[in-house]
C-alpha positions in Angstrom: 0.0 0.0 0.0 1.5 3.4 -1.0 1.9 6.3 1.4 -1.2 8.2 0.1 -3.5 5.1 0.5 -2.1 4.5 4.1 -2.8 8.2 5.0 -6.3 8.1 3.5 -7.0 4.9 5.4 -6.0 6.6 8.7 -8.3 9.5 7.8 -11.1 7.1 7.2 -13.4 5.2 9.6 -10.6 2.7 9.9 -8.6 5.4 11.6 -10.1 8.5 13.1 -12.4 9.8 10.4 -16.1 9.4 9.4 -15.8 8.5 5.7 -14.8 5.4 3.9 -11.2 5.5 2.5 -12.6 5.4 -1.0 -14.5 8.6 -0.4 -11.4 10.6 0.5 -10.0 12.4 -2.5 -6.7 14.3 -2.4 -8.3 17.6 -3.5 -10.8 17.7 -0.6 -10.1 19.7 2.5 -9.8 18.1 5.9 -13.0 19.8 6.9 -14.8 18.4 3.8 -14.0 14.9 5.0 -15.1 15.6 8.5 -11.8 16.1 10.3 -12.3 18.8 13.0 -9.5 19.9 15.2 -9.9 17.0 17.6 -10.0 14.4 14.9 -7.0 16.1 13.3 -4.9 15.8 16.4 -5.9 12.1 16.6 -4.8 11.8 12.9 -1.4 13.4 13.8 -0.8 10.8 16.5 -1.8 7.9 14.2 0.5 9.2 11.4 3.5 9.7 13.7 3.0 6.2 15.2 2.4 4.5 11.9 5.3 6.0 10.0 7.7 6.6 12.9 8.0 10.3 12.1 7.4 13.7 13.8 5.3 16.1 11.7 6.6 19.6 11.7 4.8 22.3 13.7 3.7 24.2 10.6 1.5 21.3 9.5 -0.2 21.2 12.9 -1.8 24.5 12.1 -4.8 23.4 10.2 -6.4 26.0 8.0 -9.8 25.7 6.3 -8.0 25.2 3.0 -5.7 22.4 4.2 -6.2 19.5 1.8 -5.7 15.8 2.1 -2.8 16.1 -0.4 -1.1 18.6 1.9 -1.0 16.0 4.7 0.1 13.2 2.3 2.9 15.6 1.1 4.0 16.4 4.6 4.2 12.7 5.5 6.2 11.9 2.4 8.6 14.8 3.1 9.1 13.5 6.7 9.8 10.0 5.4 12.4 11.3 2.9 14.1 13.3 5.7 14.0 10.2 7.9 15.6 8.0 5.2 18.3 10.6 4.5 19.2 10.9 8.2 19.3 7.2 8.6 21.6 6.8 5.6 24.0 9.3 7.2 23.7 7.4 10.5 22.1 10.4 12.3 19.7 9.8 15.1 17.7 11.8 17.6 19.5 15.1 18.6 22.2 14.6 15.9 19.6 14.7 13.2 17.9 17.8 14.6 20.9 19.9 15.4 
């Protein structure tokens, strides 16, 4: 399962959302798919646990126009950063500083 499908699954009733995964399109806003601020915080925890990442603070500021694709892109960027850091042997504080 690719990253986008995994993220959409976590946004669905199988995670913290109210829609089926198939109803969640990348061009819809988080509000369109029923993710209010509380459900979004649940999603953040699910994403960080599922992918072993820490989402940047700027993505935690949900705006009415925040789209599903924005969250997928943020997860993908975190995973790329994580892979780059692990390929250099950086962990924890070394990677952040």
